[in-house]
N, C-alpha and C positions, 0 to 999 in steps of 0.2 A: 441488486435492487436498491436503491437509494431509503431512508428512512419515511419519506413522504409516501412512496409506493407502496413500501411494507404496510405503514399505516392505513393506506386506504383499502389495501387487501383483507387487512385485520376485520375490519369493517363490513366490508362486503361477506365474509363469511360469519361474522356475528350474526348477522339479519337471519338467515335462514337456522342457525343453529338455536337461536333465541326461539324462530316457528315451532320450530321442531319440541323443544322442551313444553313450549306452552300447550302444546297439542297434547302432549303425552299429560300433562298436568290437568288440563281438561277435559279428558276423556276418561282417565282414571279415576278423577270426583266425582263425574259425571255417570259412569256405569255405577259406581259404588254406592250415589243414592240412589238411583232407580233400580237397583236389585234389592236395598236396603241390608240394612248393618247386620241383620240376624242371619241373611242365605249365604253372604258372599264377604270376603276378606279384600284388602287393599291389595293383595298381590295378583288376586282374581281379575281385578277391575284393571289393573299395570299392565297382564298378560292380554286381556281383550283389546285395550287401546291399542299393545302393540300390534299383535295379528291383523287388525283393521287397517293401522297406519301401511304395514309392509304388502298386506293383499295376502297374506299366507293363506287367511280361509279357512281356519280349523271350526270354525263354527261357532254357536253360542255358550260359551259357558254354563250360563244360566240362562232362562226364559225371559226375552227382552219385552220389555212393555213398549206402547207407543212413544212413550217419552225416550226409553232407551233408545228404540231404533232410530229417533230424530238423531240423538247424542252420537250413535255410531254414523250417519250418514255424513252429520257436522267433521265430526272424526276422521274421518277416510275422505272427505276432500282436501278439510288443509292439512292434512297429513301427505299426502300424496301429491300436494302443492309444493309443501315445505321440503320433503325431499327430492322432490324434482330440483328446485332451486337450489339445495346445497349440492345435488349430483353435477347441475352444470355449471356452478361456481368453481367447482373443484374442477371439471373438466376443462373449463376458461386457464383457469389457475396453472394445470398443467402444460397446454399447449405454449401459453404466453411463456411460462420459463423456459421452454425448448425452445422456443423460436428466440428469445431473448438470448438465450446461453449462444444460438448459432448465429445470430447475425450481432450479435454484441462481440462477438472475438472478430466477426469480417470487419466491424468499424474501429475497434479496437488495432487491428493490426493495417487498417489505410491511415490509421493516426500515426502509428508507427513507424508507417513507411515515410512519413514525410520528415520526419525530424533528421538531424544533420548535426555533428558536435556536440551530441549527447552522451551520456554516463550510459551503463549497463551494471546491475548489481546481481550478480548471480548467486542465488540462496539467501533466503530469507528466513534463518535460524535468527538467534538473539544479535549475535554482532552484525547480519546482515538489513534487520529490522532496525538497529540504533543508526546503521549507515544512509539508510536510505530515508531515518526522520532527518538526518544533518542536512543530505540533498535537496529533502522537501522543503525546509525550514530556509535554506539559502537560496527556495526558488529556481534549483538547476534542473532541466529535462533529463529525465533518466529513465531506465525501462528495469522493472524486476523482473525475475527468472526464478521459477522456483516450482516443483512437483504437486507442493501442497496448495490446493485449490481454494480451500479458507483462507491463507496466508495471501495467496495473491488477490483474492476479492477484497480482502479488508485494503490491501493497496490500492487499487480501483476506486474505493468507497473514498479515498481518501484524495481521491481526483489525481492518481498516479498512473504511471501506463506500468501493465503488467500483462504478462503472459505464463500461463501453468504449464509450462516444456522444461523438461530436464537441457540445464545448463550446458551438460557434459557433450550434447550433441551439436555438430556442425547447424544443422537446419534450426534450431532453435537461437544460436548464435544470430545465423542469417537474417532470421525472422526480425531478431530485436534490435538491426541493423548495425552489424558488428562492421561491416568496410566502411560507414559513415561515423561510427561513436569516435568520442575523443577519448573517453578512458573504460576499463571495466575494474568492477572492484569482485573480485571473488571471496566468499565467505559461505561456502558450502563445509558440513560438517567434516567431511572426508578430505585428509590431505591428497591421495589417490586421485579424487574426483577435483581435486583443485587442481594439480598437476596437467592433467588431462583436459581439464577448460584453457588453460593458460597456455599451452601449446596448440591447442585447434585457434584458439583468439588469435597468437601471435602469427600463425600462417594465415590468416585470415585476412588480417590488419597489421602490418610490419609496422606502422609508425603509433600502436593503440599504445598508449601510458596504463599499465596493468600493474594494480596493488592487490593482493593476495593475504589471507588470514592463513595463519600456520598454526596446527595445533598443538606443535610439538617448536621447542626453540630450534632444534637440530633439523628439522625439514626447511628452514628457511633458506639457507644455502640452496635446497633441491629445487627449490620455488624459483629462487633469484637464477639459476642455471637453465630452469626449464623456461624462461622467458618472460618473469615477472620484473618491472622495474622496482618493485617495492614489496616487502613481504615481513611479518610481524606477527607475533603471538599475543594474541591479547591478553593472556595469563601472565606472562613476562611485562609487558607494558602495564597493565593494571599493578602487579608489583613492585616495579618500580615507581608508578603513580602513588602507592602508599607509603611506600621509604619517603619521596619526596616532599608528601604531606606532613610527615612527622618532623623531617629534620628543616623543611623551610616550606611551612602552610603558606604564609603569605605571596611568596613568587607563584606558588602554584595556582591560587586563588586569582591572581592577574591573568594568568596564560590560561584558566579555564576562560575568563572571560575573553580573552583576545582569541581564543581558538573558538568563540561558539559562533556560530553563523546567524546573523540576522540583521534587520534594518539598523534598531537602534545600539548594538552591543560591540564592540570593538572586533578588528578584524586584523589578519595580517594578510595582506594581499601581496600577490605573485604577479608582474607585470614584465611582461618581454617586452626589449627593446627591438622594435622589426625595422628592416628596411624600409625606409620613406616616411618614419617618423620625426616630427621636428625634435625630438628631445636626442636624435643621436647626432655627436658632435657638440653640444650642449652642456656646461656643467650645471652640478646641484643649483648651484647659487644662482645662474640663470634661470631654470627650472621654475624657480620659487612655490616649491611643493607645499613648502607648510602655508607660505602667503598665499596664495591662491585658491589650494586644493583644502588646505588644515589638514592634512597627513603627515607623519613623519616618516623620512625614508632611514631605515635601521640597518639595512646592508645592499650591497651590490652584489651580485654573483658573475664573475667573468671567468670563463675556462676553467672552471671548476674551482676556482679562488674566491674565498670569500673576503670583500672589504667591508667590515664591521664600523660602523658609525662613521662613513667618508664625508670628508671634508667640503665644504661647500666648492672648490677649486678642481672639485674630481669632474675629469669628463667622460661622458657616457658615450658608449658605442655600439652598434650593430650586434644584436647577442648576447647584451647584457639583461640581465633580469633584477629588478628592484623588489626587496621585501619591506613593504610600507606600512604601517601601521595606520588604521583611524578605522570609521565608523564606513559601512557600506557607500554610502552618499560620496565621503570624500575620498574613499578609493575609485569611484567612479569619474571624479572629477581630476583627479589624479591623470586617470587614463586618458582623459579627454584631453588634458592636459598637454601631455606628451605626445598627443598625434595631431593637435591643432599646430 
């Protein structure tokens, strides 16, 4: 439920609740005045109003005059109407919530079924939420999986795809489109669960690129053997980052900016030279990446070797990976330049 819909329901509930409160206030004051201050208390008047509105019918606490009976008739009419209004509004809200949950899940599943080349985030804990936030900021489609319904609902409210299912089950991975996915980020709190998710995902999609969170540095090797392409402990990474901030704060600041996803920030892009690209067989000088796209080629990865700061006469080949620095727009222009 979005904020606009929640506000609309809040207004709808406010009206009958106010009607009930006003009716009780009117009835209490009315009965108290008709009985006289010497004969009845405020509680007697409130009790009489309550029994009249709820149609309990205990009878008159004190004898009513004609004015008192008119008050009783008015309280009964407005009280029953307001209670009926409140009851129908509550029932409508409950039915809509049930239907919204049922049809909302079907609609979400149909949208996920249309995804291809997307990412999957298994686990929306502290690490998973941060990973999802980075993907969302980079405008990359992904599906979040978690058994915490509240965390999934928050992801859906942000416009993301989410399923409240256990990522350790093959059914959940299939519903998230694991066969069509490009990558999987495993960030559950349990290393044992991460191992199971990795093995299941690798079996369902052997070409999937898998990155996993490790609760302990000693578990990294096990996650890699289970099928993860990359594994890291956030505690170890955080510790190294803190040390680097102390030793080389300016360098860390630069990479914090360079690795931040977004349109206006600098990014380090990874562009693969595929077969059919015009960049294959051309030199970097002939590609004119800096002049045409405004991006800077930092390195070229070829057969596991890193060619850092390649010269202009470096000839690109199919299978090379260019690591380039630039804004998101500059990197897009570079990729189009390599394809054209």
